[in-house]
C-alpha positions as CSV (number, residue, x, y, z in Angstrom):
1,M,-8.3,18.5,-10.9
2,N,-6.6,19.7,-7.8
3,D,-4.3,17.6,-5.6
4,K,-7.1,16.8,-3.1
5,E,-9.4,15.5,-5.9
6,V,-6.5,13.4,-7.4
7,K,-5.8,11.8,-4.0
8,A,-9.5,11.0,-3.6
9,F,-9.5,9.4,-7.1
10,Y,-6.5,7.2,-6.4
11,N,-8.1,6.0,-3.1
12,S,-11.4,5.2,-4.8
13,S,-12.6,1.6,-5.4
14,A,-13.2,2.4,-9.1
15,W,-9.5,3.2,-9.6
16,K,-8.4,0.2,-7.5
17,H,-10.5,-2.2,-9.7
18,K,-9.3,-0.5,-13.0
19,R,-5.7,-0.7,-11.8
20,M,-5.9,-4.4,-11.3
21,E,-7.7,-4.8,-14.6
22,I,-4.9,-3.0,-16.5
23,L,-2.1,-4.9,-14.7
24,E,-3.9,-8.2,-15.6
25,R,-4.4,-7.0,-19.2
26,D,-0.7,-6.3,-19.6
27,R,0.2,-9.6,-17.7
28,Y,2.1,-7.6,-15.0
29,E,4.8,-6.8,-17.6
30,C,6.2,-3.3,-18.0
31,Q,5.2,-1.9,-21.4
32,D,8.2,0.4,-21.6
33,C,10.6,-2.5,-21.0
34,R,8.7,-4.5,-23.7
35,K,8.9,-1.6,-26.1
36,R,12.7,-1.2,-25.5
37,L,13.3,-4.9,-26.2
38,K,11.1,-4.8,-29.4
39,K,12.9,-1.6,-30.6
40,A,16.4,-3.2,-30.0
41,A,15.4,-6.4,-31.9
42,E,14.1,-4.3,-34.8
43,H,17.4,-2.4,-35.0
44,G,19.5,-5.6,-34.4
45,E,21.0,-4.1,-31.2
46,Q,22.2,-6.4,-28.4
47,L,21.1,-5.2,-24.9
48,S,23.1,-6.1,-21.8
49,G,22.5,-6.7,-18.2
50,R,19.1,-5.6,-16.8
51,D,18.2,-3.9,-20.0
52,R,17.5,-7.4,-21.5
53,L,14.7,-8.0,-19.0
54,I,11.0,-7.1,-18.9
55,R,10.5,-6.0,-15.4
56,R,7.4,-6.7,-13.3
57,A,4.8,-3.8,-13.6
58,E,3.8,-2.4,-10.2
59,E,2.4,0.9,-11.5
60,V,-0.4,1.9,-13.8
61,H,0.4,5.1,-15.6
62,H,-1.9,7.7,-17.2
63,V,-0.5,8.4,-20.7
64,R,-2.4,11.7,-20.7
65,E,-2.0,13.2,-17.2
66,L,-4.9,12.8,-14.8
67,K,-4.9,16.5,-13.7
68,E,-5.2,17.8,-17.2
69,H,-7.5,15.1,-18.6
70,P,-9.8,13.8,-15.8
71,E,-12.3,12.6,-18.4
72,L,-9.7,9.9,-19.4
73,A,-9.1,8.7,-15.8
74,L,-10.5,5.2,-16.3
75,D,-10.1,4.9,-20.1
76,N,-8.3,1.7,-21.0
77,D,-6.5,3.4,-24.0
78,N,-5.0,6.0,-21.6
79,L,-3.6,3.5,-19.1
80,I,-0.4,1.3,-19.3
81,S,1.4,-0.9,-16.8
82,L,5.0,0.2,-15.9
83,C,7.7,-1.0,-13.6
84,T,8.6,1.5,-10.9
85,Q,11.9,2.5,-12.7
86,C,10.2,3.3,-16.0
87,H,7.4,5.1,-14.2
88,N,9.9,7.3,-12.5
89,I,11.6,8.0,-15.8
90,R,8.3,9.0,-17.4
91,H,7.7,11.5,-14.6
92,G,11.3,12.9,-14.7
93,R,12.3,11.4,-11.4
94,H,15.7,9.9,-11.7
95,P,16.7,8.5,-8.3
96,Q,20.4,7.8,-7.9
97,R,21.2,4.2,-7.8
98,F,22.5,3.0,-4.5
99,V,25.9,1.4,-4.8
100,K,27.1,-0.9,-2.0
101,R,30.3,0.4,-0.6
102,K,33.0,-2.0,0.1
103,K,34.0,-2.3,3.7
104,R,37.2,-0.7,4.6
105,L,40.0,-2.9,5.5
106,T,41.0,-2.3,9.0
107,E,43.7,-3.6,11.3
108,E,42.9,-6.6,13.3
109,K,42.5,-5.6,16.9
110,W,43.0,-8.8,18.9
């Protein structure tokens, strides 16, 4: 598939219906977050902070890439629900986390 065909697929009603079906199947829970928690429990590890949470899935990910395997585009076994963070990690996109900067202390001017 080329980029134009991929875009057309993601805008199709068949994909939109399948996407909702997969999100509902996975109860809007990120499957990578769920796997991380299960793995930690099996190894007796204690996770901290946000790593202890199963984040809400907003994305549906093709396990085998759409461009390389268009025949699996709507296959339930090839689709999983992921949160945005885990989806970015799967695609090698690691956005820098935004850190709020503290306001500088300035002299009062009154």
